[in-house]
Backbone as CSV, one residue per row, in Angstrom:
resi,resn,N_x,N_y,N_z,CA_x,CA_y,CA_z,C_x,C_y,C_z
1,UNK,73.386,83.866,119.620,73.353,85.323,119.276,74.635,86.119,119.939
2,UNK,74.770,85.762,121.084,75.928,86.358,121.910,77.278,85.955,121.194
3,UNK,77.389,84.767,120.838,78.636,84.365,120.206,78.870,85.126,118.933
4,UNK,77.873,85.246,118.127,77.979,86.033,117.001,78.341,87.541,117.202
5,UNK,77.672,88.238,118.123,78.094,89.543,118.428,79.420,89.575,119.103
6,UNK,80.000,88.554,119.852,81.466,88.664,120.311,82.378,88.436,119.185
7,UNK,81.979,87.679,118.155,82.834,87.501,117.018,82.925,88.769,116.353
8,UNK,81.769,89.425,116.024,81.789,90.694,115.262,82.552,91.821,116.030
9,UNK,82.355,91.897,117.275,83.146,92.817,118.000,84.625,92.601,118.108
10,UNK,84.978,91.324,118.125,86.368,90.883,118.082,87.056,91.372,116.773
11,UNK,86.156,91.064,115.700,86.801,91.263,114.264,86.879,92.923,114.190
12,UNK,85.834,93.571,114.698,86.026,95.149,114.482,87.229,95.555,115.257
13,UNK,87.487,95.097,116.528,88.449,95.614,117.381,89.914,95.252,116.643
14,UNK,89.978,93.921,116.118,91.322,93.582,115.488,91.596,94.452,114.372
15,UNK,90.409,94.718,113.454,90.656,95.506,112.175,90.971,96.903,112.608
16,UNK,90.368,97.396,113.572,90.899,98.856,114.071,92.286,98.874,114.474
17,UNK,92.794,97.992,115.143,94.024,97.807,115.559,95.056,97.680,114.550
18,UNK,94.773,96.811,113.460,95.452,96.689,112.267,95.582,98.008,111.552
19,UNK,94.460,98.850,111.331,94.550,99.968,110.659,95.377,101.167,111.411
20,UNK,95.122,101.083,112.698,95.950,102.011,113.529,97.496,101.892,113.405
21,UNK,97.683,100.584,113.446,99.218,100.171,113.378,99.766,100.529,112.055
22,UNK,99.035,100.306,110.871,99.435,100.739,109.633,99.625,102.354,109.563
23,UNK,98.820,102.922,110.121,98.920,104.571,110.041,99.771,105.105,110.806
24,UNK,100.246,104.445,111.973,101.070,105.174,112.873,102.490,105.232,112.441
25,UNK,102.987,104.501,111.354,104.311,104.553,110.844,104.456,105.900,110.151
26,UNK,105.530,106.508,110.303,105.789,107.769,109.495,106.114,107.290,107.974
27,UNK,105.865,108.201,107.137,106.130,107.916,105.752,107.605,108.647,105.318
28,UNK,108.122,109.402,106.251,109.320,109.995,105.864,110.413,109.890,107.005
29,UNK,111.480,109.571,106.635,112.688,109.597,107.556,113.897,110.341,107.064
30,UNK,114.429,111.100,107.934,115.611,111.961,107.644,115.119,113.262,107.117
31,UNK,115.957,114.204,106.743,115.582,115.403,106.181,116.159,115.568,104.677
32,UNK,115.443,115.905,103.702,115.947,116.306,102.281,116.663,117.566,102.337
33,UNK,117.731,117.683,101.575,118.522,118.911,101.387,118.376,119.403,100.045
34,UNK,117.612,118.722,99.060,117.579,119.254,97.737,118.563,118.865,96.809
35,UNK,119.324,117.664,97.062,120.210,117.174,96.169,119.834,116.897,94.784
36,UNK,120.643,116.830,94.023,120.398,116.705,92.448,119.675,115.294,92.186
37,UNK,118.572,115.424,91.429,117.851,114.265,91.164,118.518,113.555,89.954
38,UNK,118.504,112.264,90.118,119.378,111.358,89.065,118.473,110.051,88.770
39,UNK,118.780,109.358,87.878,117.951,108.169,87.564,118.653,106.909,88.055
40,UNK,117.922,106.072,88.613,118.547,104.790,89.039,119.651,104.103,88.062
41,UNK,119.078,104.163,86.804,120.024,103.547,85.731,121.414,104.212,85.700
42,UNK,121.457,105.478,85.926,122.711,106.258,85.766,123.572,105.901,87.130
43,UNK,122.997,105.738,88.215,123.775,105.315,89.447,124.306,103.795,89.256
44,UNK,123.549,103.024,88.522,123.991,101.617,88.398,125.043,101.608,87.268
45,UNK,124.904,102.401,86.080,125.726,102.218,84.915,126.940,102.969,85.044
46,UNK,126.889,104.144,85.809,128.181,105.061,85.949,128.401,105.259,87.390
47,UNK,128.635,104.413,88.307,128.685,104.594,89.654,129.875,105.561,90.071
48,UNK,130.981,105.471,89.456,132.235,106.226,89.659,131.882,107.709,89.671
49,UNK,130.891,108.061,88.749,130.550,109.572,88.645,129.869,110.069,89.863
50,UNK,129.296,109.170,90.704,128.533,109.643,91.725,129.139,109.353,93.081
51,UNK,130.104,108.435,93.210,130.639,108.134,94.489,130.933,109.266,95.464
52,UNK,130.279,109.080,96.625,130.586,110.226,97.666,129.715,111.392,97.456
53,UNK,128.931,111.490,96.378,128.087,112.565,96.183,126.655,112.438,96.811
54,UNK,126.044,113.458,97.246,124.665,113.257,97.673,123.783,113.417,96.397
55,UNK,122.915,112.403,96.115,121.910,112.577,95.007,120.626,111.988,95.586
56,UNK,119.470,112.393,94.823,118.198,111.965,94.995,117.663,110.975,93.999
57,UNK,117.082,109.979,94.275,116.681,109.040,93.284,115.325,108.526,93.729
58,UNK,114.438,108.247,92.665,113.061,107.776,92.974,112.943,106.440,92.267
59,UNK,112.051,105.591,92.793,111.772,104.303,92.189,110.680,103.537,92.963
60,UNK,110.484,102.279,92.765,109.693,101.382,93.368,110.499,100.488,94.265
61,UNK,109.872,100.387,95.562,110.692,99.661,96.516,110.444,98.061,96.227
62,UNK,111.713,97.416,96.138,111.529,95.898,95.784,112.636,95.265,96.717
63,UNK,112.241,94.054,97.027,113.007,93.212,97.846,113.474,93.813,99.283
64,UNK,112.531,94.294,99.891,112.845,95.082,101.069,113.144,93.899,102.172
65,UNK,114.165,94.167,103.135,114.596,93.345,104.137,113.354,92.905,104.861
66,UNK,113.220,91.442,104.956,112.097,90.991,105.600,112.064,91.029,107.160
67,UNK,113.308,91.176,107.768,113.281,91.061,109.356,113.040,92.366,109.853
68,UNK,113.650,93.566,109.292,113.505,94.879,109.887,113.213,96.082,108.927
69,UNK,113.200,95.596,107.590,112.903,96.903,106.590,114.163,97.686,106.317
70,UNK,115.328,97.281,106.939,116.524,98.180,106.847,117.155,98.401,105.529
71,UNK,116.754,97.718,104.517,117.241,98.123,103.156,116.196,97.570,102.164
72,UNK,116.364,98.131,100.988,115.575,97.465,99.776,116.318,97.802,98.456
73,UNK,115.799,97.387,97.318,116.428,97.758,96.134,115.486,98.425,95.187
74,UNK,116.099,99.302,94.460,115.555,99.965,93.179,116.070,99.259,92.079
75,UNK,115.075,98.898,91.019,115.481,98.430,89.770,115.517,99.244,88.654
76,UNK,116.424,99.015,87.701,116.387,99.617,86.447,116.678,98.505,85.441
77,UNK,115.589,98.200,84.820,115.629,97.005,83.846,115.906,95.698,84.801
78,UNK,116.931,94.958,84.550,117.169,93.799,85.339,118.327,94.041,86.267
79,UNK,118.817,95.153,86.432,119.899,95.660,87.290,119.279,96.222,88.649
80,UNK,119.954,96.144,89.629,119.344,96.676,90.762,120.471,97.435,91.645
81,UNK,119.832,98.383,92.455,120.633,99.275,93.222,120.255,99.025,94.618
82,UNK,121.171,98.709,95.713,120.766,98.554,97.067,120.722,99.928,97.727
83,UNK,119.586,100.074,98.466,119.400,101.296,99.293,119.510,100.959,100.665
84,UNK,120.528,101.374,101.476,120.697,101.148,102.762,119.980,102.177,103.712
85,UNK,119.062,101.670,104.649,118.285,102.657,105.496,118.789,102.678,106.967
86,UNK,119.856,101.780,107.356,120.061,101.654,108.754,120.573,102.937,109.397
87,UNK,121.082,103.937,108.966,121.383,105.150,109.493,120.293,106.130,109.992
88,UNK,119.117,105.866,109.155,117.944,106.734,109.511,116.631,106.047,109.895
89,UNK,116.582,104.710,109.463,115.299,104.008,109.876,115.611,102.504,109.941
90,UNK,116.351,102.164,110.968,116.707,100.651,110.989,115.413,99.650,111.115
91,UNK,114.437,100.268,111.530,113.335,99.469,111.409,112.165,100.156,110.695
92,UNK,112.273,100.128,109.331,111.538,101.002,108.461,110.288,100.098,108.294
93,UNK,109.048,100.722,107.887,107.998,99.887,107.657,108.032,99.186,106.358
94,UNK,107.331,98.011,106.164,107.539,97.268,104.905,106.728,98.176,103.947
95,UNK,107.356,98.550,102.739,106.708,99.353,101.869,106.986,98.732,100.326
96,UNK,107.233,97.349,100.364,107.565,96.684,99.076,106.387,96.994,98.059
97,UNK,106.727,97.406,96.832,105.678,97.612,95.796,105.363,99.131,95.712
98,UNK,105.638,99.796,96.805,105.337,101.258,96.831,106.437,102.095,96.215
99,UNK,106.080,103.403,95.879,107.032,104.369,95.470,107.815,104.871,96.638
100,UNK,109.041,105.309,96.369,109.913,105.952,97.345,110.912,106.846,96.700
101,UNK,111.119,107.934,97.424,112.243,109.023,96.967,113.156,108.855,97.982
102,UNK,114.534,108.912,97.610,115.524,108.609,98.503,116.734,109.527,98.196
103,UNK,117.250,110.228,99.167,118.443,111.095,99.058,119.535,110.481,99.862
104,UNK,120.777,110.402,99.302,121.800,109.726,100.079,123.081,109.727,99.269
105,UNK,124.062,109.110,99.734,125.467,109.021,99.057,125.735,107.636,98.595
106,UNK,126.307,107.656,97.274,126.631,106.234,96.734,128.064,105.985,97.148
107,UNK,128.237,104.692,97.779,129.433,104.143,98.214,129.649,102.853,97.805
108,UNK,130.989,102.467,97.684,131.345,101.007,97.428,130.576,100.102,98.424
109,UNK,130.364,98.968,98.015,129.681,98.010,98.844,130.176,96.560,98.373
110,UNK,130.006,95.609,99.163,130.536,94.192,98.928,129.968,93.719,97.294
111,UNK,128.810,94.051,97.102,128.126,93.624,95.725,128.320,94.563,94.652
112,UNK,129.181,95.656,94.846,129.403,96.749,94.063,129.259,98.148,94.561
113,UNK,127.986,98.573,94.446,127.814,99.928,95.118,126.420,99.912,95.764
114,UNK,126.249,100.744,96.746,124.799,100.970,97.291,124.687,102.337,97.584
115,UNK,123.491,102.914,97.859,123.109,104.060,98.235,122.769,104.002,99.748
116,UNK,123.674,104.855,100.378,123.328,105.053,101.777,122.436,106.231,102.038
117,UNK,121.250,105.951,102.480,120.163,106.889,102.636,120.325,107.946,103.703
118,UNK,120.272,109.107,103.475,120.147,110.216,104.585,118.748,110.663,104.777
119,UNK,117.906,110.338,103.717,116.427,110.786,103.835,115.535,109.843,102.756
120,UNK,114.470,109.454,103.234,113.579,108.664,102.399,112.171,109.064,102.768
121,UNK,111.402,109.151,101.653,109.814,109.273,101.670,109.334,108.300,100.977
122,UNK,108.360,107.542,101.704,107.647,106.459,101.020,106.206,107.021,100.611
123,UNK,105.776,106.599,99.480,104.492,107.129,98.989,103.551,106.054,98.796
């Protein structure tokens, strides 16, 4: 009987710690300035129209960095846009599969272009 109670108590404590850990991560990093909302497809298809401009884009977080969460991708069909978080959240929580709104600047990158985030809100 004591063993069963010890196992139940351990399970409750472990579950409580996991829930506490999940809830302590903030959902927003950086400050939004109200930049123009655009579509991910527009940033991918016509990047030269947006280079150096601050824009807001929303989408579903895909392929987030496994080690620190410092970048992820937004998809538009089979094309993807890399979103870099290192300037605002080098250790962002894993939110793959969740929605996010990002404000930042589109800049050239090795693979083409990426959005350097100045603010992100995970939902």
